[in-house]
C-alpha positions as CSV (number, residue, x, y, z in Angstrom):
1,M,-3.2,38.7,20.1
2,A,-4.2,36.6,17.2
3,S,-6.8,33.9,17.6
4,I,-6.7,30.5,16.0
5,E,-10.0,29.0,14.6
6,F,-10.4,25.3,14.3
7,D,-11.6,24.3,10.8
8,P,-12.9,20.8,10.9
9,Q,-13.4,20.8,7.1
10,A,-9.7,22.0,6.5
11,L,-8.6,19.2,8.8
12,A,-10.8,16.6,7.0
13,R,-9.3,17.6,3.7
14,A,-5.8,17.4,4.9
15,I,-6.4,13.9,6.3
16,D,-8.2,12.8,3.1
17,G,-5.1,14.0,1.1
18,V,-2.7,11.9,3.3
19,M,-4.9,8.9,3.0
20,Q,-5.0,9.2,-0.7
21,D,-1.4,9.6,-0.9
22,R,-0.9,6.3,1.1
23,A,-3.4,4.5,-1.0
24,D,-1.6,5.5,-4.0
25,Q,1.8,4.4,-2.6
26,L,0.2,1.0,-1.8
27,Q,-1.1,0.7,-5.2
28,A,2.3,1.4,-6.7
29,V,3.9,-1.3,-4.4
30,Y,1.3,-3.9,-5.6
31,D,1.7,-3.0,-9.2
32,L,5.5,-3.2,-9.0
33,V,5.3,-6.6,-7.3
34,L,2.8,-7.8,-9.9
35,Q,5.1,-6.8,-12.8
36,S,8.5,-7.8,-11.3
37,G,6.9,-11.1,-9.8
38,Q,5.5,-12.5,-13.0
39,G,6.4,-16.2,-13.3
40,E,8.0,-16.4,-9.8
41,S,7.0,-18.6,-7.1
42,L,4.8,-17.6,-4.1
43,E,7.7,-17.5,-1.8
44,D,9.7,-15.3,-4.3
45,V,6.7,-12.9,-4.6
46,K,6.3,-12.8,-0.8
47,G,9.9,-11.8,-0.5
48,L,9.4,-9.1,-3.3
49,L,6.3,-7.8,-1.5
50,R,8.0,-7.8,1.9
51,N,11.0,-5.8,0.5
52,E,8.9,-3.3,-1.5
53,F,6.5,-2.8,1.4
54,H,9.5,-2.1,3.8
55,A,11.3,0.2,1.4
56,T,8.1,2.3,0.8
57,F,6.5,2.4,4.3
58,G,9.4,1.7,6.5
59,T,7.4,-1.1,8.2
60,E,6.8,-4.8,7.9
61,I,3.7,-6.5,6.3
62,T,3.1,-9.7,8.2
63,D,1.0,-12.8,7.8
64,P,-1.7,-13.4,7.1
65,D,-1.8,-10.4,4.9
66,L,1.6,-11.0,3.3
67,T,0.6,-14.4,2.2
68,A,-2.9,-13.4,1.0
69,C,-1.6,-10.5,-1.1
70,A,1.3,-12.4,-2.5
71,D,-0.9,-15.3,-3.4
72,V,-3.0,-12.9,-5.6
73,L,-0.1,-11.2,-7.1
74,A,1.8,-14.6,-7.8
75,S,-1.4,-15.7,-9.6
76,G,-1.1,-12.7,-12.0
77,R,-4.0,-10.8,-10.6
78,R,-3.9,-7.2,-9.8
79,I,-4.9,-6.0,-6.2
80,E,-6.9,-2.7,-6.6
81,V,-6.6,-0.5,-3.5
82,R,-9.9,1.2,-2.7
83,R,-10.7,3.7,-0.1
84,S,-14.0,3.2,1.6
């Protein structure tokens, strides 16, 4: 019978890869909303962000995060996703 060995480093690498993929997806959402929302009102940018977030992740971004992020993007500033 074959034995299975637990490799914590391999698990950590796999988790790190998934986390980086999610961070990259979130950055792409923010960048897309920044570009497509140029010159739009805060409410319009909130709608764009809400829709893109749902389309990408299949879940909702809710206040206060929705408003805080949309406010930055509506002002023309880029949000940089950083993993800590």
